[in-house]
N, C-alpha and C positions, 0 to 999 in steps of 0.2 A: 038568653043568660048573660046577666051583667058581670063584667070583669073588673077587678080591682084595677086602679089607674097605674099601679107598679107592684112588683113583687120583689122581695128581698132574699137573698142566699148568702151563706157563708163560705169563704175559702181560707185555706190555710195560709199563714203569714209568717215571715221570718221575725216579726216583731214579738216583743214580750207577751203580748195578749195571745198570741198563738193563732189568730184568724182576724180577718176583716169582713165587712159587709160590702155586697155588690146588689145594684139595683138594675131591674129590667122594667122599663116602661112599656105600657100597653099601647099599641098602634091600631086604632079603630080601622084605619083604611085596610090595613093587611089582616086585621082580626088575629093578631099575635104578638107576643112580646118581644121587644127588640134586643138586640146583643147587650149583654150586661156590661155596666160601667161601674167603675169603683167609686165607691162612697168618698174616699179620699179626693179624687179627681173632681166629683161635683163640689165638694166643700170648698176645695181650691178656687174653682170658677166662681162660686158664690161669696168667696172672700170671707168665709166663717172661721172663727177662731178655733184651730185644732185642739187648743187645750181645753176648750169648753165642749166642744162637739167631737166625740170619738167615733172612729169607724168600725170600733169593736163593740159597741153598745148599740143593741137593736133599736131602742128608743130614739137615739141621737141619728142613727141611720134613716129611720122613717121620718124624722123631723126634716133632715137635709133633703129626701126625695120629695116631700110635700113642698119644702121652700123652692125647689126647683121647678115644680110644676106651677107654682103661684107666681113666680117671676117670669117664666117664660110662657105662661099661659096655656100651654098645651104639652102633654108628656112627649108628643112626637119631636118637639124642638130638642130633645135629648142628644139626637144624632149631629146637631148643627153647632158642635163644638169648633173652637178654632183650629185650623189645620196644624198649627205648631203644636197645639195640646194633644191633638190626635197622634202626631208622629212621636211625641216624647213618651207617650202611653205605650206606642208600639214597640219601641226600642227599649223598654223598661224591663230588664233582666227578671224581676221579681214577678211583675204585674202583667205583663204582655200576653194577652190570649193567643197571638200568633206563635210566641216563643214557647209557650206552654203547650200548645198543639203539636209543635215540632218535636219537642221532648217526648210526649205521649206516643207519638208515632214512630219513635225511635230514630228521628233524623239528627244529625249532628250539627251544632252551630256553636262557634267559640265565644266565650265572654268578652275576648279582646275585640273581635270583630263587631259584636253587638255594642260594645262600649264605644269603640270609634264612631259608629254611625249614630249613637246617641249625642256624641260630642259634635258632630257635624250639625245636627238639628238644632242643638243648643247655641252653637256658634253662629250660624248662618240663617236658619229657617225663623226661629223664634223671634229674633230682634227685628225682622223685617215685616213690611206691611202685609205680605202674604201669609205669613204665621198667624195673623189675626183673622184671615179670611176663613169663613165656613168651609168645611170640607167639600160640600157639594158645589161651592162656587169657584173652586180652584180652575183655572184654565190652562191651556197649553202656553199661551202667550206670556201669562204671569210667571210660570215656571221657566220659560226660555229667559226672560227679562231678569229673573233672579240669578240664574247661573251666569248669564253674560255680565251682569253687575258684579258678582262676585269675582269674576276673572279681571275684569277691569280695575277694581278697587283693591284687591288684594295681592294680585302678581302671582297667585298660586298656578301650579302646573296644570295642564289640560288634564292630566291623570287625576289630580286631587279635585279639580271641579267636576269631573264625570263621577268620582266617588261619591260626592255630595249629592249629585243628581240620583245615584243609585240609593243613597240612603233615603231619599224623598220618594223614590219610584216604589220601593217595595211596599211601603204603608199603602199607597194609591193602589196598587195592584190587589192587595188583600182586601181594601175597601170595595173594589169593584167585584171580587170573587163573592163576597158576602152580601153584595146587593145594596150596599150604602150609597154608592154612586152608579150611575148608568154606564159610564165610560170612563177609562183611565186616560186622563189628558196627557200623561207623559209619553204616550206613545208618539205623538206628534212633535215631540222636542227633539231637536237635533243635538247630539253629543258633540263634544269638542273633538277635534282630530287627536289621535294618539300621538304623544311626544315622541320625537325622534331621538332624543337624548339616550345614548347607549351607556351601559354601565362601564366606567372606566377601569382598566387593569394596569397593573404595575408592569414595569419592564424587568428584564432579566437581572439588570444590575441593581434596580431598586429592590427586588426580592433578595438579592444576596445581601445587601447593606442592611435590609430590615431584619433577616436572620441573625446577621453577625453583630449586631448592634446590642449592647446589653438591655435587657427588658426589666421593668421595675416589678413585675408581677409574673412568675412562672406559669401561673394558671393561664393568663392571657397569651403569653407565648405559645403554650401547647394549644390552646383553642384555635389560635391563627394558623399553626402548621397543620392542625387537624383538616381545618377547612381547606388548606392549599394542597395538602397530600391525599386527603380522602374524599373532598367534594362535599362535606357535610354543611347543612344550613346551621347557623348560630343556635337556633332553638333546639336542633337535633344534638349539637354538642353539649348544651346545657342538660339535656335530657338523658345523657349517658349514665349508666350506672355499672357497678362493678361487674356484673354478670354479662355486660355487653361485649367484654374484651375475650378473645381466644388468641390461639398462638400467632396466627398471621392474618386474622381477619376480625372485622368488628361488625356486631349485629347492630344495625340502626332501626329501632322499633318504636321509639317515642320521640317527642318533642316537648319542650318545657316553655310555657308562657307565663308571665307574671299573673295574669288574672285567671287562665284556665288551669294552671298547674301543669301536672303531666297529662300529655294527651297523645293521640296518634300523630304520625308524621303527616305532612302536608297532603299526600294522596291517599293517606290511610293505609299504607302498606308498609311492610318491614323489608329491609334489604340487607345484604352481606356485602362489605367492602373491603378491599385489601387494607392491611394495616402494616406499614413499614415498621421495622424494628425500632428505628429511631423515635417514632411516635409511641409505640408501646412501651418504651422505656420511661418516657416523659409522663405517660398516663399512670404508670405504676407508681412512679414517684409522688404523683399528686395522691394516689389512693393511700401511700405509706404515711404522708404527712396529713392527712385529714384529721383534724383535731376532734371530730365528733365521731370517727369510726362509722359514720353512716353510709348509705348505699351509693351517695353521690360521687362521681369522679371529680367534677368541677365544684367542689364544695364552697361553701361561704363561710363567713365568720359566725353566721346563725345556723344552728342545727336543723336539719330536716328540709332544707331548701338549697338549691344550687346557687352559685354566684350569680348577681344580678346582671342582667343583659346590658344595662346602661353602663354598668362599671366595666364590663368587656369592651364595649365600643368606645368608651372615652379613652380607656388606656391604649386601645389600639391607634386612635387618632393621634395621641401623644406620642406613640412610637413612630409614627409618620412623619411627626414634626422633627424628631431627632434625625431623620435622613433628608430633611430639606423639603418635604411635602406639607406645608403649613395650613392652618386653617383660614377661612376667610376672615375671622375676627383676630388674625394675629397683626403684629406691628407692621406699619408700612415698609419698614425696612426688611423684614422677613418675606413679605408678600412680593417684593421686587425681585426675590430668588428665582421665581418661576410661579406657574399657574397653581392656584389653591387646589386642595383635594375636592372643594365644592365645583370649582371650574372643570375639572377633570372627571368629576362624578365618581370619586373612589370612596368606597365604603367598605364595612368588613366583608359584605357579601361579594365584593369584587374578588376575594381569594377563591371563592366557590366558582365564579365566572372563569378565573385564570386556570383552574383546575380542569375545567371543560375545554377551555381553548387549547391547552397544552397537550392535552392527550387526544384531541380530536385528530383523526388520520392515523394515530398509532395503533389504535384498536377498532374494531367494528363499532359502529354507532349503537347497536343493540346492547352491547356490553356497556358502553358508556353510559347509556340511559338507565341501566339497571343499577349502575354504581351511583349516578347522581339522583335517582328517583324520579327522572321524568318519564311521563307516560307516552308521550308523542314524538315524533321525529322532529316537528315544527319547534318544540321546546329545546331540543338539541341544537337545532339551527339558531335559535334565538341566542343560546349561550356559546355561541361560536368560540330462544333461551338456550344461552350455553350453560351447562352444569357448573355448579360453584368452583370445584377445583380448577378446571380449565380456564374458568373466567378470571379467578384470583391469580393466576399465573400469568395471564395475558396483561392483567392490571399491574402486577409487580414488575414486568419488564418496562411496561410503559411509564410508570412512576419513576423507576429508577433512571431511565434514560432521559426522560423529559423533564423531571421537576428537580429530583435530588441532585442532579449534576449542577443544577443552578444554585442551589443552597450550598453546596460544598465547593464550589468553584474558588 
């Protein structure tokens, strides 16, 4: 029985048309249709005008499929797209078959994580010679040369280079699983060794100076003290809502990301932490001054969303400058006063590290892990079940003795 050289099908789209066409080419060798490709993708590779040829019109989709076969001579060539194009499609939130499969299976993946990987592909893979190489022609040597070249020319950290390698490796692993390539070449690529740079922390005198110096934004001051006294991540702070606050404890069940919005915490679990009265008072003041009267504790000028994460980070770095910890782009005279915050690797997240450091040894590690949301003992080490009431009391004593004494000194 003769088969059509290709088959068209529709899929929902966020665009105004509501859907777009995909095409599956017939492979005579396997006697089956191959993985579907978006007509948008083929049109771009053929350099056809999108204003003339629409991916939501069947006649246009049919023409594009026929044009692809005519130009490449055989339908089987459809899988021989450039490696860069393949990876771009893989990390496309709206169009990726891989991401669609994860969502349908109930597996979680964040838009921010996907967006970061897409950015890596655009910045480092697509402009390279390897980006133009066919998927089946990608080799371990070419991948290793790419990563080493990025390291040499950009000065990025080993961690960042390995993240780029991971963004490239996942599409290759999926291509192997689907039978598009025989073997994943990234298996034989050596990752760069892990960076040994530890997160910097502030000294006791610096913490006292930071807290006693006037802040330009009370929301940022409250956020900083919340991380220092309760060990919250910045995303968890932004995700706090009114009903998170109780008498002497805080329920941490959400995190907020600019792209994902409200989502679960990093480990997917909620936790209860001790809430010192000084912080509870500050949070209540924020709630009382919320101009929108919405659910967010750390409100923004725009209703319905919390304060922007970059706003908090920028204001925190300005506060560091007030106590003599300047930015790398500060004036030469300022930088002469001491190591910059970049030299010391101090970020907002350093406050959470300091919380872990100061409380380590004052309470059992399992209580500290429950408070920070770490799942393993190794993570507690890296940051160098009791019932809730006894755990909160232990945290209260430790926080009062180890941290509040520094602030009030």
